[in-house]
C-alpha positions, 0 to 999 in steps of 0.5 A: 671409116677414113677416106683411105680405108674406104678407098681400100675397101672399094679397090678390094671390091673392084678387084674381086670382080676380076678374080682373086685379090692379092695384096700386090694388086691392091698396092699397084692399083692404089700406087702404095706400098705393100706394108701400107696395104697390109696395115689398111687390111688389118684395120678393115679386118678389125671392122669385120669388113674383110678377111686376109688369108696369107697366101690365099688372098683378100675376101670381103665379108658380107658386111664388107661387100655391102659397105663396098657396094654403097661406096661404089654406088656413090662413086658411080653416081658422082662420076655420072652426075659430073659428066651428064649434069656438070658436063666435064670430061669422064677423066675429070669426073672420075678424079673429082668423084674420088675426092667428093665421095668422101666429103659430101654429106648425105643431104648434099647427095640427096639433093644432087640426085634430085637434080639429076633425076629425069623430069616427068614428061621428058 
């Protein structure tokens, strides 16, 4: 999955936490055009990660919800790591985590998790 499609899936998941998801809401939050959103939604529908029902909204499938949760966990971990371990501001951490979440290998993430894990006896 491309970085862009991951961002769309993650945003649908965030918006779904707040209520019904509309194309307009996705476009506003990601600062993209509605046609860009519709194109991305078509690709995510082909992957069976969501359903877009015209005039009804956007709905994650079970597979899509699981994938979105993985993306969100990775994003949250990276933001937390950057704030607590690297000691950058939350704003910088958020921005950098958005970029990092797409390019770090599973091995690098695993090692970062070990670095941030509480040490026994502390």
